[in-house]
PyMOL Python script that loads the backbone (N, CA, C, O; Angstrom):
from pymol import cmd

cmd.read_pdbstr("""\
ATOM      1  N   MET A   1       1.006  -1.125  -0.339  1.00  0.00           N
ATOM      2  CA  MET A   1      -0.240   0.061   0.225  1.00  0.00           C
ATOM      3  C   MET A   1       1.002   1.314  -0.017  1.00  0.00           C
ATOM      4  O   MET A   1       2.081   1.475   0.553  1.00  0.00           O
ATOM      5  N   LYS A   2       0.307   2.113  -1.142  1.00  0.00           N
ATOM      6  CA  LYS A   2       1.416   3.269  -0.992  1.00  0.00           C
ATOM      7  C   LYS A   2       0.574   4.473   0.126  1.00  0.00           C
ATOM      8  O   LYS A   2      -0.636   4.352   0.319  1.00  0.00           O
ATOM      9  N   ASN A   3       1.443   5.696   0.854  1.00  0.00           N
ATOM     10  CA  ASN A   3       1.229   6.432   1.507  1.00  0.00           C
ATOM     11  C   ASN A   3       0.727   7.571   0.628  1.00  0.00           C
ATOM     12  O   ASN A   3       1.369   7.649  -0.419  1.00  0.00           O
ATOM     13  N   LYS A   4       0.041   8.211   0.722  1.00  0.00           N
ATOM     14  CA  LYS A   4      -0.627   9.837  -0.018  1.00  0.00           C
ATOM     15  C   LYS A   4       0.081  10.738   0.110  1.00  0.00           C
ATOM     16  O   LYS A   4       0.238  11.549  -0.803  1.00  0.00           O
ATOM     17  N   THR A   5       0.881  10.865   1.620  1.00  0.00           N
ATOM     18  CA  THR A   5       1.512  12.351   1.955  1.00  0.00           C
ATOM     19  C   THR A   5       3.336  11.956   1.395  1.00  0.00           C
ATOM     20  O   THR A   5       4.189  12.814   1.172  1.00  0.00           O
ATOM     21  N   THR A   6       3.535  10.390   1.278  1.00  0.00           N
ATOM     22  CA  THR A   6       4.914  10.222   0.593  1.00  0.00           C
ATOM     23  C   THR A   6       4.689  10.619  -1.449  1.00  0.00           C
ATOM     24  O   THR A   6       5.463  11.116  -2.267  1.00  0.00           O
ATOM     25  N   ALA A   7       3.500  10.175  -1.544  1.00  0.00           N
ATOM     26  CA  ALA A   7       3.039  10.780  -3.123  1.00  0.00           C
ATOM     27  C   ALA A   7       3.277  12.159  -3.356  1.00  0.00           C
ATOM     28  O   ALA A   7       3.608  12.720  -4.400  1.00  0.00           O
ATOM     29  N   ILE A   8       3.065  12.610  -2.250  1.00  0.00           N
ATOM     30  CA  ILE A   8       2.660  14.332  -2.406  1.00  0.00           C
ATOM     31  C   ILE A   8       4.078  14.989  -2.072  1.00  0.00           C
ATOM     32  O   ILE A   8       4.266  16.178  -2.331  1.00  0.00           O
ATOM     33  N   ILE A   9       5.011  14.246  -1.530  1.00  0.00           N
ATOM     34  CA  ILE A   9       6.192  15.127  -1.200  1.00  0.00           C
ATOM     35  C   ILE A   9       6.931  14.392  -2.541  1.00  0.00           C
ATOM     36  O   ILE A   9       7.933  15.041  -2.842  1.00  0.00           O
ATOM     37  N   LEU A  10       6.767  13.479  -3.236  1.00  0.00           N
ATOM     38  CA  LEU A  10       8.056  12.942  -4.058  1.00  0.00           C
ATOM     39  C   LEU A  10       7.305  13.796  -5.357  1.00  0.00           C
ATOM     40  O   LEU A  10       8.099  14.474  -6.008  1.00  0.00           O
ATOM     41  N   SER A  11       6.175  13.831  -5.712  1.00  0.00           N
ATOM     42  CA  SER A  11       5.434  14.544  -6.289  1.00  0.00           C
ATOM     43  C   SER A  11       5.978  16.002  -6.464  1.00  0.00           C
ATOM     44  O   SER A  11       6.457  16.452  -7.505  1.00  0.00           O
ATOM     45  N   LEU A  12       5.821  16.688  -5.242  1.00  0.00           N
ATOM     46  CA  LEU A  12       6.643  18.056  -5.226  1.00  0.00           C
ATOM     47  C   LEU A  12       8.050  18.305  -5.476  1.00  0.00           C
ATOM     48  O   LEU A  12       8.359  19.394  -5.960  1.00  0.00           O
ATOM     49  N   LEU A  13       9.063  17.335  -5.179  1.00  0.00           N
ATOM     50  CA  LEU A  13      10.119  17.543  -5.524  1.00  0.00           C
ATOM     51  C   LEU A  13      11.308  16.911  -6.333  1.00  0.00           C
ATOM     52  O   LEU A  13      12.464  17.221  -6.622  1.00  0.00           O
ATOM     53  N   LEU A  14      10.466  15.896  -6.547  1.00  0.00           N
ATOM     54  CA  LEU A  14      10.826  14.771  -7.994  1.00  0.00           C
ATOM     55  C   LEU A  14       9.652  14.470  -8.894  1.00  0.00           C
ATOM     56  O   LEU A  14       9.631  13.400  -9.502  1.00  0.00           O
ATOM     57  N   GLY A  15       8.398  15.592  -9.053  1.00  0.00           N
ATOM     58  CA  GLY A  15       7.748  14.968  -9.589  1.00  0.00           C
ATOM     59  C   GLY A  15       7.987  15.397 -11.342  1.00  0.00           C
ATOM     60  O   GLY A  15       7.174  15.062 -12.204  1.00  0.00           O
ATOM     61  N   TRP A  16       8.869  15.946 -11.547  1.00  0.00           N
ATOM     62  CA  TRP A  16       9.270  16.795 -13.283  1.00  0.00           C
ATOM     63  C   TRP A  16      10.472  15.494 -13.430  1.00  0.00           C
ATOM     64  O   TRP A  16      10.964  15.514 -14.559  1.00  0.00           O
ATOM     65  N   LEU A  17      10.915  14.631 -12.740  1.00  0.00           N
ATOM     66  CA  LEU A  17      11.285  13.198 -12.777  1.00  0.00           C
ATOM     67  C   LEU A  17      10.575  12.152 -13.053  1.00  0.00           C
ATOM     68  O   LEU A  17      11.263  11.203 -13.428  1.00  0.00           O
ATOM     69  N   GLY A  18       9.413  11.955 -13.008  1.00  0.00           N
ATOM     70  CA  GLY A  18       8.304  11.043 -12.815  1.00  0.00           C
ATOM     71  C   GLY A  18       8.627  10.066 -11.819  1.00  0.00           C
ATOM     72  O   GLY A  18       8.144   8.953 -12.028  1.00  0.00           O
ATOM     73  N   ILE A  19       9.459  10.232 -10.587  1.00  0.00           N
ATOM     74  CA  ILE A  19       9.445   9.733  -9.531  1.00  0.00           C
ATOM     75  C   ILE A  19       8.001   9.405  -8.500  1.00  0.00           C
ATOM     76  O   ILE A  19       7.851   8.436  -7.755  1.00  0.00           O
ATOM     77  N   ASP A  20       7.154  10.409  -8.711  1.00  0.00           N
ATOM     78  CA  ASP A  20       5.633  10.066  -7.903  1.00  0.00           C
ATOM     79  C   ASP A  20       4.958   9.308  -9.020  1.00  0.00           C
ATOM     80  O   ASP A  20       3.846   8.900  -8.684  1.00  0.00           O
ATOM     81  N   ARG A  21       5.378   8.948 -10.474  1.00  0.00           N
ATOM     82  CA  ARG A  21       4.247   8.085 -10.901  1.00  0.00           C
ATOM     83  C   ARG A  21       5.224   6.379 -11.323  1.00  0.00           C
ATOM     84  O   ARG A  21       4.745   5.432 -11.947  1.00  0.00           O
ATOM     85  N   PHE A  22       6.727   6.477 -10.703  1.00  0.00           N
ATOM     86  CA  PHE A  22       7.062   5.449 -10.461  1.00  0.00           C
ATOM     87  C   PHE A  22       6.766   4.649  -8.929  1.00  0.00           C
ATOM     88  O   PHE A  22       6.813   3.443  -8.687  1.00  0.00           O
ATOM     89  N   TYR A  23       6.487   5.664  -8.122  1.00  0.00           N
ATOM     90  CA  TYR A  23       5.900   5.440  -6.790  1.00  0.00           C
ATOM     91  C   TYR A  23       4.740   4.713  -7.051  1.00  0.00           C
ATOM     92  O   TYR A  23       4.675   3.499  -6.856  1.00  0.00           O
ATOM     93  N   LEU A  24       3.598   5.548  -7.583  1.00  0.00           N
ATOM     94  CA  LEU A  24       2.271   5.141  -7.539  1.00  0.00           C
ATOM     95  C   LEU A  24       2.130   3.735  -8.694  1.00  0.00           C
ATOM     96  O   LEU A  24       1.205   2.923  -8.699  1.00  0.00           O
ATOM     97  N   GLY A  25       3.265   3.748  -9.574  1.00  0.00           N
ATOM     98  CA  GLY A  25       3.102   2.023 -10.097  1.00  0.00           C
ATOM     99  C   GLY A  25       2.743   2.316 -11.487  1.00  0.00           C
ATOM    100  O   GLY A  25       2.209   1.377 -12.078  1.00  0.00           O
ATOM    101  N   TYR A  26       2.924   3.472 -12.191  1.00  0.00           N
ATOM    102  CA  TYR A  26       2.409   3.938 -12.975  1.00  0.00           C
ATOM    103  C   TYR A  26       4.087   4.196 -14.169  1.00  0.00           C
ATOM    104  O   TYR A  26       4.467   5.281 -14.610  1.00  0.00           O
ATOM    105  N   THR A  27       4.682   2.983 -14.376  1.00  0.00           N
ATOM    106  CA  THR A  27       5.678   3.204 -14.925  1.00  0.00           C
ATOM    107  C   THR A  27       6.226   3.753 -16.243  1.00  0.00           C
ATOM    108  O   THR A  27       7.312   4.234 -16.569  1.00  0.00           O
ATOM    109  N   GLY A  28       4.835   3.452 -17.014  1.00  0.00           N
ATOM    110  CA  GLY A  28       5.453   4.141 -18.529  1.00  0.00           C
ATOM    111  C   GLY A  28       4.924   5.588 -18.009  1.00  0.00           C
ATOM    112  O   GLY A  28       5.843   6.405 -17.949  1.00  0.00           O
ATOM    113  N   LEU A  29       3.733   6.063 -17.642  1.00  0.00           N
ATOM    114  CA  LEU A  29       4.323   7.576 -17.541  1.00  0.00           C
ATOM    115  C   LEU A  29       5.106   7.910 -16.539  1.00  0.00           C
ATOM    116  O   LEU A  29       4.918   9.083 -16.218  1.00  0.00           O
ATOM    117  N   GLY A  30       6.114   7.234 -15.742  1.00  0.00           N
ATOM    118  CA  GLY A  30       7.086   7.913 -15.067  1.00  0.00           C
ATOM    119  C   GLY A  30       8.031   7.843 -15.870  1.00  0.00           C
ATOM    120  O   GLY A  30       8.825   8.726 -15.545  1.00  0.00           O
ATOM    121  N   VAL A  31       8.435   7.243 -16.817  1.00  0.00           N
ATOM    122  CA  VAL A  31       9.421   7.004 -18.216  1.00  0.00           C
ATOM    123  C   VAL A  31       9.152   8.469 -18.908  1.00  0.00           C
ATOM    124  O   VAL A  31      10.031   9.318 -19.056  1.00  0.00           O
ATOM    125  N   LEU A  32       8.353   8.552 -19.140  1.00  0.00           N
ATOM    126  CA  LEU A  32       7.654   9.679 -20.490  1.00  0.00           C
ATOM    127  C   LEU A  32       7.816  10.794 -19.359  1.00  0.00           C
ATOM    128  O   LEU A  32       8.251  11.834 -19.854  1.00  0.00           O
ATOM    129  N   LYS A  33       7.607  10.876 -18.066  1.00  0.00           N
ATOM    130  CA  LYS A  33       7.977  12.588 -17.296  1.00  0.00           C
ATOM    131  C   LYS A  33       9.530  12.332 -17.286  1.00  0.00           C
ATOM    132  O   LYS A  33      10.181  13.376 -17.252  1.00  0.00           O
ATOM    133  N   LEU A  34      10.401  10.950 -17.312  1.00  0.00           N
ATOM    134  CA  LEU A  34      11.516  11.026 -16.643  1.00  0.00           C
ATOM    135  C   LEU A  34      12.182  11.530 -18.331  1.00  0.00           C
ATOM    136  O   LEU A  34      12.913  12.498 -18.122  1.00  0.00           O
ATOM    137  N   LEU A  35      12.169  11.337 -19.213  1.00  0.00           N
ATOM    138  CA  LEU A  35      12.454  11.686 -20.509  1.00  0.00           C
ATOM    139  C   LEU A  35      12.209  13.223 -20.931  1.00  0.00           C
ATOM    140  O   LEU A  35      13.141  13.847 -21.438  1.00  0.00           O
ATOM    141  N   THR A  36      11.249  13.690 -20.770  1.00  0.00           N
ATOM    142  CA  THR A  36      11.013  15.012 -21.036  1.00  0.00           C
ATOM    143  C   THR A  36      10.721  16.126 -20.191  1.00  0.00           C
ATOM    144  O   THR A  36      10.271  17.253 -20.396  1.00  0.00           O
ATOM    145  N   GLY A  37      11.175  15.376 -18.991  1.00  0.00           N
ATOM    146  CA  GLY A  37      10.943  16.710 -17.842  1.00  0.00           C
ATOM    147  C   GLY A  37       9.747  16.726 -17.222  1.00  0.00           C
ATOM    148  O   GLY A  37       9.218  17.810 -16.976  1.00  0.00           O
ATOM    149  N   GLY A  38       9.276  15.800 -16.953  1.00  0.00           N
ATOM    150  CA  GLY A  38       7.453  16.300 -16.510  1.00  0.00           C
ATOM    151  C   GLY A  38       7.046  16.686 -17.586  1.00  0.00           C
ATOM    152  O   GLY A  38       6.605  17.826 -17.450  1.00  0.00           O
ATOM    153  N   VAL A  39       6.933  16.221 -18.920  1.00  0.00           N
ATOM    154  CA  VAL A  39       6.246  16.759 -20.190  1.00  0.00           C
ATOM    155  C   VAL A  39       6.410  18.690 -20.240  1.00  0.00           C
ATOM    156  O   VAL A  39       5.653  19.568 -20.652  1.00  0.00           O
ATOM    157  N   PHE A  40       7.992  18.718 -19.501  1.00  0.00           N
ATOM    158  CA  PHE A  40       7.850  20.495 -20.109  1.00  0.00           C
ATOM    159  C   PHE A  40       7.579  20.942 -18.889  1.00  0.00           C
ATOM    160  O   PHE A  40       7.835  22.146 -18.891  1.00  0.00           O
ATOM    161  N   GLY A  41       7.061  20.486 -17.487  1.00  0.00           N
ATOM    162  CA  GLY A  41       6.606  20.789 -16.586  1.00  0.00           C
ATOM    163  C   GLY A  41       4.802  21.088 -16.657  1.00  0.00           C
ATOM    164  O   GLY A  41       4.081  21.408 -15.712  1.00  0.00           O
ATOM    165  N   ILE A  42       4.589  20.967 -17.430  1.00  0.00           N
ATOM    166  CA  ILE A  42       3.082  20.995 -17.629  1.00  0.00           C
ATOM    167  C   ILE A  42       2.353  19.562 -16.874  1.00  0.00           C
ATOM    168  O   ILE A  42       1.656  19.617 -15.860  1.00  0.00           O
ATOM    169  N   MET A  43       2.650  18.470 -17.523  1.00  0.00           N
ATOM    170  CA  MET A  43       2.410  17.143 -16.563  1.00  0.00           C
ATOM    171  C   MET A  43       2.581  16.952 -14.934  1.00  0.00           C
ATOM    172  O   MET A  43       1.707  16.486 -14.204  1.00  0.00           O
ATOM    173  N   TRP A  44       3.666  17.330 -14.581  1.00  0.00           N
ATOM    174  CA  TRP A  44       4.145  17.777 -13.269  1.00  0.00           C
ATOM    175  C   TRP A  44       3.609  18.431 -12.509  1.00  0.00           C
ATOM    176  O   TRP A  44       3.762  18.213 -11.308  1.00  0.00           O
ATOM    177  N   LEU A  45       2.453  19.891 -13.166  1.00  0.00           N
ATOM    178  CA  LEU A  45       1.719  20.247 -11.840  1.00  0.00           C
ATOM    179  C   LEU A  45       0.560  19.819 -12.141  1.00  0.00           C
ATOM    180  O   LEU A  45      -0.037  20.120 -11.107  1.00  0.00           O
ATOM    181  N   ILE A  46      -0.157  19.362 -12.763  1.00  0.00           N
ATOM    182  CA  ILE A  46      -1.120  18.610 -13.038  1.00  0.00           C
ATOM    183  C   ILE A  46      -1.104  17.413 -12.253  1.00  0.00           C
ATOM    184  O   ILE A  46      -1.938  17.296 -11.356  1.00  0.00           O
ATOM    185  N   ASP A  47      -0.166  16.399 -12.497  1.00  0.00           N
ATOM    186  CA  ASP A  47      -0.064  15.420 -11.248  1.00  0.00           C
ATOM    187  C   ASP A  47      -0.041  15.612  -9.830  1.00  0.00           C
ATOM    188  O   ASP A  47      -0.811  14.960  -9.125  1.00  0.00           O
ATOM    189  N   PHE A  48       0.769  16.447  -9.330  1.00  0.00           N
ATOM    190  CA  PHE A  48       0.550  17.222  -8.366  1.00  0.00           C
ATOM    191  C   PHE A  48      -0.749  17.599  -7.861  1.00  0.00           C
ATOM    192  O   PHE A  48      -1.188  16.943  -6.916  1.00  0.00           O
ATOM    193  N   ILE A  49      -1.457  18.571  -8.347  1.00  0.00           N
ATOM    194  CA  ILE A  49      -2.784  18.816  -8.543  1.00  0.00           C
ATOM    195  C   ILE A  49      -3.745  17.733  -7.959  1.00  0.00           C
ATOM    196  O   ILE A  49      -4.427  17.893  -6.946  1.00  0.00           O
ATOM    197  N   LEU A  50      -3.710  16.613  -8.730  1.00  0.00           N
ATOM    198  CA  LEU A  50      -4.400  15.472  -9.145  1.00  0.00           C
ATOM    199  C   LEU A  50      -4.136  14.454  -7.430  1.00  0.00           C
ATOM    200  O   LEU A  50      -5.089  13.889  -6.895  1.00  0.00           O
ATOM    201  N   ILE A  51      -3.021  14.428  -6.964  1.00  0.00           N
ATOM    202  CA  ILE A  51      -2.487  13.920  -6.335  1.00  0.00           C
ATOM    203  C   ILE A  51      -2.911  14.184  -4.552  1.00  0.00           C
ATOM    204  O   ILE A  51      -3.040  13.423  -3.593  1.00  0.00           O
ATOM    205  N   ILE A  52      -3.038  15.760  -4.762  1.00  0.00           N
ATOM    206  CA  ILE A  52      -3.504  16.298  -3.201  1.00  0.00           C
ATOM    207  C   ILE A  52      -4.929  16.157  -3.823  1.00  0.00           C
ATOM    208  O   ILE A  52      -5.519  15.437  -3.018  1.00  0.00           O
ATOM    209  N   ALA A  53      -5.638  16.413  -4.656  1.00  0.00           N
ATOM    210  CA  ALA A  53      -7.209  16.409  -4.878  1.00  0.00           C
ATOM    211  C   ALA A  53      -7.624  15.025  -4.324  1.00  0.00           C
ATOM    212  O   ALA A  53      -8.643  14.915  -3.642  1.00  0.00           O
ATOM    213  N   GLY A  54      -6.732  13.836  -4.657  1.00  0.00           N
ATOM    214  CA  GLY A  54      -7.087  12.295  -4.591  1.00  0.00           C
ATOM    215  C   GLY A  54      -7.609  11.782  -5.769  1.00  0.00           C
ATOM    216  O   GLY A  54      -7.998  10.616  -5.709  1.00  0.00           O
ATOM    217  N   SER A  55      -7.712  12.365  -6.822  1.00  0.00           N
ATOM    218  CA  SER A  55      -7.784  12.019  -7.732  1.00  0.00           C
ATOM    219  C   SER A  55      -6.718  10.847  -8.615  1.00  0.00           C
ATOM    220  O   SER A  55      -7.026   9.971  -9.423  1.00  0.00           O
ATOM    221  N   LEU A  56      -5.572  11.200  -8.153  1.00  0.00           N
ATOM    222  CA  LEU A  56      -4.608  10.014  -8.636  1.00  0.00           C
ATOM    223  C   LEU A  56      -3.983   9.253  -7.998  1.00  0.00           C
ATOM    224  O   LEU A  56      -3.027   9.687  -7.354  1.00  0.00           O
ATOM    225  N   LYS A  57      -4.323   7.817  -7.961  1.00  0.00           N
ATOM    226  CA  LYS A  57      -4.238   6.873  -6.784  1.00  0.00           C
ATOM    227  C   LYS A  57      -3.381   5.726  -7.279  1.00  0.00           C
ATOM    228  O   LYS A  57      -3.024   5.472  -8.430  1.00  0.00           O
ATOM    229  N   PRO A  58      -3.117   5.050  -6.067  1.00  0.00           N
ATOM    230  CA  PRO A  58      -1.977   3.960  -6.759  1.00  0.00           C
ATOM    231  C   PRO A  58      -2.795   3.038  -8.048  1.00  0.00           C
ATOM    232  O   PRO A  58      -3.981   2.758  -8.223  1.00  0.00           O
ATOM    233  N   LYS A  59      -1.873   2.816  -8.619  1.00  0.00           N
ATOM    234  CA  LYS A  59      -2.501   1.894  -9.533  1.00  0.00           C
ATOM    235  C   LYS A  59      -2.884   0.456  -9.229  1.00  0.00           C
ATOM    236  O   LYS A  59      -3.738  -0.031  -9.970  1.00  0.00           O
ATOM    237  N   ASP A  60      -2.335  -0.387  -8.149  1.00  0.00           N
ATOM    238  CA  ASP A  60      -3.221  -1.180  -7.557  1.00  0.00           C
ATOM    239  C   ASP A  60      -4.383  -1.201  -6.525  1.00  0.00           C
ATOM    240  O   ASP A  60      -4.816  -2.202  -5.953  1.00  0.00           O
ATOM    241  N   GLY A  61      -4.865   0.245  -6.371  1.00  0.00           N
ATOM    242  CA  GLY A  61      -6.115   0.990  -5.665  1.00  0.00           C
ATOM    243  C   GLY A  61      -6.100   1.749  -4.725  1.00  0.00           C
ATOM    244  O   GLY A  61      -6.327   2.898  -5.104  1.00  0.00           O
ATOM    245  N   ASP A  62      -5.915   1.655  -3.500  1.00  0.00           N
ATOM    246  CA  ASP A  62      -6.282   3.237  -2.884  1.00  0.00           C
ATOM    247  C   ASP A  62      -4.934   3.368  -1.897  1.00  0.00           C
ATOM    248  O   ASP A  62      -4.055   2.514  -1.772  1.00  0.00           O
ATOM    249  N   TYR A  63      -4.989   4.321  -1.408  1.00  0.00           N
ATOM    250  CA  TYR A  63      -4.049   4.477  -0.321  1.00  0.00           C
ATOM    251  C   TYR A  63      -3.831   4.258   0.601  1.00  0.00           C
ATOM    252  O   TYR A  63      -4.861   4.449   1.247  1.00  0.00           O
ATOM    253  N   ALA A  64      -2.596   3.727   1.608  1.00  0.00           N
ATOM    254  CA  ALA A  64      -3.168   3.206   3.044  1.00  0.00           C
ATOM    255  C   ALA A  64      -3.574   4.131   3.797  1.00  0.00           C
ATOM    256  O   ALA A  64      -3.468   5.349   3.661  1.00  0.00           O
ATOM    257  N   ALA A  65      -4.229   3.288   4.917  1.00  0.00           N
ATOM    258  CA  ALA A  65      -4.835   4.587   6.112  1.00  0.00           C
ATOM    259  C   ALA A  65      -3.886   5.068   6.640  1.00  0.00           C
ATOM    260  O   ALA A  65      -4.031   5.958   7.479  1.00  0.00           O
TER     261      ALA A  65
END
""", "prot")
cmd.dss("prot")
cmd.show_as("cartoon", "prot")
cmd.util.cbc("prot")
cmd.orient("prot")
């Protein structure tokens, strides 16, 4: 199970490298963000907002309680 706070911190600090997507289990999108600098910063910002809002959840289910 993944922790939402950890996902937020990873997205804030290393989201432009795709580390947040790797952590949540989305390897393909993580590689895309890694190779494009968070798709030039736009996808990084969108992912950060989605994680905070709770719309972007781990691939294997929900966050740990």
